[in-house]
DOPALO-846702 format. One line per field, with one value per residue (C-alpha): residue number from 1; residue in one letter; x, y, z. Coordinates in nm, 3 decimals. Layout:
<mivos>
n <- (NUM	...)
res <- (a	...)
c1 <- (X	...)
c2 <- (Y	...)
c3 <- (Z	...)
</mivos>
This chain:
<mivos>
n <- (1	2	3	4	5	6	7	8	9	10	11	12	13	14	15	16	17	18	19	20	21	22	23	24	25	26	27	28	29	30	31	32	33	34	35	36	37	38	39	40	41	42	43	44	45	46	47	48	49	50	51	52	53	54	55	56	57	58	59	60	61	62	63	64	65	66	67	68	69	70	71	72	73	74	75	76	77	78	79	80	81	82	83	84	85	86	87	88	89	90	91	92	93	94	95	96	97	98	99	100	101	102	103	104	105	106	107	108	109	110	111	112	113	114	115	116	117	118	119	120	121	122	123	124	125	126	127	128	129	130	131	132	133	134	135	136	137	138	139	140	141	142	143	144	145	146	147	148	149	150	151	152	153	154	155	156	157	158	159	160	161	162	163	164	165	166	167	168	169	170	171	172	173	174	175	176	177	178	179	180	181	182	183	184	185	186	187	188	189	190	191	192	193	194	195	196	197	198	199	200	201	202	203	204	205	206	207	208	209	210	211	212	213	214	215	216	217	218	219	220	221	222	223	224	225	226	227	228	229	230	231	232	233	234	235	236	237	238	239	240	241	242)
res <- (m	e	e	v	k	p	g	l	v	v	g	k	i	y	l	i	p	t	t	l	g	d	n	a	p	l	e	v	l	p	i	s	v	k	g	t	i	e	r	i	d	h	y	i	v	e	n	e	k	t	a	r	r	f	i	k	r	v	s	p	s	k	s	q	p	d	l	h	l	q	s	l	n	k	y	t	n	p	e	e	i	p	g	f	l	d	p	c	i	h	g	h	d	i	g	i	l	s	e	a	g	c	p	g	i	a	d	p	g	a	d	v	v	r	v	a	h	q	k	r	i	q	v	v	p	l	v	g	p	s	s	i	l	m	a	m	m	s	s	g	m	n	g	q	n	f	a	f	n	g	y	l	p	i	d	n	a	e	r	k	k	m	v	k	s	l	e	r	l	s	k	d	k	g	q	s	q	i	f	m	e	t	p	y	r	n	n	k	l	v	k	e	l	v	k	t	l	q	k	s	t	r	l	c	i	a	c	d	i	t	l	p	t	e	f	i	s	t	k	s	a	h	e	w	s	e	i	e	i	d	l	d	k	r	p	t	i	y	i	i	q	a)
c1 <- (2.937	3.041	3.113	3.159	3.523	3.675	3.642	3.377	3.065	2.768	2.395	2.189	1.899	1.583	1.313	1.002	0.677	0.348	-0.011	-0.196	-0.497	-0.654	-0.563	-0.447	-0.072	0.011	-0.266	-0.053	0.298	0.542	0.637	0.990	0.851	0.726	1.063	1.249	1.022	1.054	1.433	1.468	1.419	1.540	1.308	1.278	0.909	0.674	0.438	0.526	0.167	0.075	0.417	0.375	0.027	0.157	0.444	0.201	-0.031	0.256	0.416	0.176	0.432	0.706	0.796	0.685	0.897	1.210	1.143	1.353	1.169	1.290	1.032	1.099	0.846	0.812	0.901	1.231	1.545	1.757	2.066	1.928	1.900	2.264	2.232	1.930	2.171	2.406	2.259	2.388	2.737	2.712	2.598	2.218	1.990	1.737	1.395	1.236	0.856	0.637	0.283	0.159	0.335	0.705	0.958	1.148	0.873	0.679	0.806	1.063	1.250	1.446	1.641	1.759	1.858	2.066	2.258	2.296	2.473	2.699	2.790	2.842	2.566	2.397	2.036	1.800	1.459	1.185	0.896	0.560	0.272	0.332	0.012	0.204	0.332	0.012	-0.191	0.048	0.029	-0.349	-0.397	-0.341	-0.117	0.247	0.442	0.765	0.779	0.615	0.684	0.561	0.497	0.387	0.118	-0.024	-0.011	-0.285	-0.343	-0.619	-0.440	-0.108	-0.278	-0.454	-0.127	0.049	-0.221	-0.193	0.185	0.171	-0.077	0.155	0.451	0.255	0.165	0.515	0.699	0.431	0.483	0.225	0.205	0.126	0.023	-0.178	-0.393	-0.478	-0.780	-1.027	-0.964	-1.017	-1.369	-1.272	-0.968	-1.167	-1.405	-1.110	-0.937	-1.234	-1.270	-0.899	-0.790	-0.858	-1.166	-0.961	-0.692	-0.710	-0.737	-0.689	-0.837	-0.700	-0.857	-0.826	-0.569	-0.552	-0.860	-1.206	-1.333	-1.065	-1.171	-0.949	-1.076	-0.933	-1.154	-1.127	-1.171	-1.498	-1.627	-1.535	-1.731	-2.049	-1.985	-2.050	-1.785	-1.721	-1.353	-1.378	-1.111	-1.009	-0.637	-0.622	-0.360	-0.422	-0.255	-0.303	-0.189	-0.260)
c2 <- (-1.660	-1.303	-1.115	-0.751	-0.647	-0.413	-0.047	-0.118	0.101	-0.134	-0.108	-0.219	-0.459	-0.287	-0.505	-0.310	-0.402	-0.402	-0.370	-0.671	-0.609	-0.350	-0.051	0.283	0.218	0.533	0.458	0.175	0.238	0.515	0.784	0.637	0.345	0.585	0.759	0.429	0.301	0.628	0.595	0.218	0.058	-0.297	-0.532	-0.894	-0.984	-1.279	-1.175	-0.917	-0.808	-0.737	-0.581	-0.335	-0.249	-0.186	0.032	0.233	0.288	0.412	0.624	0.690	0.898	0.634	0.502	0.140	0.067	0.159	-0.112	-0.429	-0.707	-1.058	-1.313	-1.516	-1.787	-2.163	-2.212	-2.022	-2.231	-2.166	-2.152	-1.838	-1.638	-1.519	-1.364	-1.162	-0.954	-0.861	-0.506	-0.443	-0.544	-0.279	-0.006	-0.029	-0.065	-0.351	-0.365	-0.691	-0.695	-0.957	-1.027	-0.905	-0.769	-0.789	-0.962	-1.249	-1.339	-1.643	-1.527	-1.649	-1.318	-1.480	-1.679	-1.357	-1.204	-1.511	-1.476	-1.101	-1.164	-1.418	-1.156	-0.894	-0.672	-0.449	-0.541	-0.260	-0.353	-0.090	-0.047	-0.190	-0.417	-0.779	-0.978	-1.219	-0.953	-0.749	-1.058	-1.135	-0.776	-0.786	-1.142	-1.086	-1.392	-1.431	-1.176	-1.260	-1.615	-1.711	-1.912	-1.889	-2.229	-2.137	-2.347	-2.660	-2.992	-3.048	-3.412	-3.432	-3.677	-3.492	-3.158	-3.287	-3.434	-3.102	-2.905	-3.136	-3.107	-2.726	-2.726	-2.944	-2.724	-2.415	-2.567	-2.699	-2.378	-2.115	-2.029	-1.877	-2.081	-1.894	-2.051	-1.982	-2.155	-2.115	-1.878	-2.111	-2.375	-2.139	-2.247	-2.613	-2.540	-2.352	-2.647	-2.884	-2.661	-2.642	-3.022	-3.093	-2.836	-2.865	-2.664	-2.420	-2.354	-1.997	-1.937	-1.600	-1.556	-1.248	-1.186	-0.913	-0.722	-0.349	-0.378	-0.226	-0.582	-0.651	-0.904	-1.000	-1.197	-1.431	-1.687	-2.037	-2.327	-2.405	-2.051	-2.066	-2.393	-2.202	-1.926	-1.922	-1.729	-1.708	-1.675	-1.810	-1.660	-1.407	-1.393	-1.517	-1.573	-1.820	-1.821	-2.076	-2.077	-2.360)
c3 <- (-3.709	-3.777	-3.453	-3.371	-3.402	-3.143	-3.241	-3.505	-3.488	-3.487	-3.446	-3.149	-3.108	-2.979	-2.824	-2.920	-2.740	-2.928	-2.812	-2.668	-2.891	-3.116	-2.898	-3.023	-2.975	-2.781	-2.529	-2.389	-2.523	-2.420	-2.670	-2.680	-2.883	-3.149	-3.166	-3.199	-3.476	-3.669	-3.696	-3.750	-4.091	-4.017	-3.827	-3.724	-3.692	-3.646	-3.923	-4.188	-4.259	-3.897	-3.828	-4.115	-3.993	-3.642	-3.767	-3.980	-3.683	-3.468	-3.741	-4.033	-4.220	-4.216	-4.561	-4.590	-4.902	-4.703	-4.444	-4.439	-4.257	-4.171	-4.057	-3.745	-3.660	-3.621	-3.988	-3.965	-4.004	-3.689	-3.908	-4.075	-3.751	-3.723	-4.069	-3.953	-3.743	-4.027	-4.053	-3.699	-3.802	-4.075	-3.839	-3.856	-3.555	-3.566	-3.402	-3.289	-3.290	-3.126	-3.244	-2.905	-2.599	-2.524	-2.754	-2.598	-2.349	-2.474	-2.811	-3.069	-3.039	-2.756	-3.017	-3.181	-2.849	-2.764	-3.090	-3.036	-2.704	-2.873	-3.133	-2.858	-2.995	-2.738	-2.660	-2.554	-2.403	-2.429	-2.187	-2.287	-2.184	-2.084	-2.029	-1.805	-1.566	-1.575	-1.486	-1.201	-1.076	-1.058	-0.931	-0.559	-0.555	-0.457	-0.661	-0.477	-0.611	-0.939	-1.254	-1.612	-1.770	-2.123	-2.287	-2.126	-2.319	-2.577	-2.479	-2.216	-1.986	-2.010	-1.947	-1.636	-1.512	-1.565	-1.381	-1.080	-1.091	-1.097	-0.812	-0.599	-0.687	-0.587	-0.252	-0.177	-0.272	-0.211	-0.576	-0.812	-1.134	-1.457	-1.786	-2.100	-2.359	-2.726	-2.715	-2.887	-2.617	-2.322	-2.228	-2.228	-2.013	-1.748	-1.713	-1.676	-1.421	-1.185	-1.203	-1.155	-0.896	-0.525	-0.429	-0.220	-0.483	-0.606	-0.979	-1.147	-1.494	-1.671	-2.010	-2.278	-2.073	-2.161	-2.387	-2.320	-2.256	-1.994	-1.728	-1.434	-1.135	-0.870	-0.701	-0.558	-0.799	-0.622	-0.676	-1.046	-1.078	-1.006	-1.262	-1.636	-1.827	-2.201	-2.292	-2.646	-2.874	-2.607	-2.506	-2.147	-1.877	-1.593	-1.251	-0.975	-0.614	-0.374)
</mivos>
């Protein structure tokens, strides 16, 4: 793996946050993001089409043909990742774009950042929206001690087992437990949560964060069992605290 040699002028890796939905970018992103995008032509992205659309919305005058985009997703061969950073070795800055929110958080960009540290390339995180942190901020739960657990298992029995395990962990450690679900399975998950959790366990449902349809509410599992809510195909974060 090619590493930075002492005295060599190299580029930096910029972790560039994106919007969490169809917002006007500068409604939720600082102006520094616009400035960074306007001067960087090399990007590592999850999806080239959506990345180009985002870049165009932030900087309409930026030349699209001048962009050099590398795709990083579940189909990417891990052995290809070190080569993605070659532009840095030759003095160019690289931007990493997530599909939504902050790169490296529940996002494959973390693999690039790991390699960047190995190559001794400076990593620069930029300010932007994180649905995980924004849900935690607004939940009213323990913000001193919390854990993000990613997606729950797809298998029904394994998912129920995991929910019970997280609930016990929350009770034993006083720790808020954060997780997420594929949007089209949200309604099914809510029904399972209210059946599986203890009645007194608090559950925060944070949906469409930063969007006009934003919905964030914390109630006991028992209270949620008496409420009809439609979360179908809406990005949602869940937090429990026993």
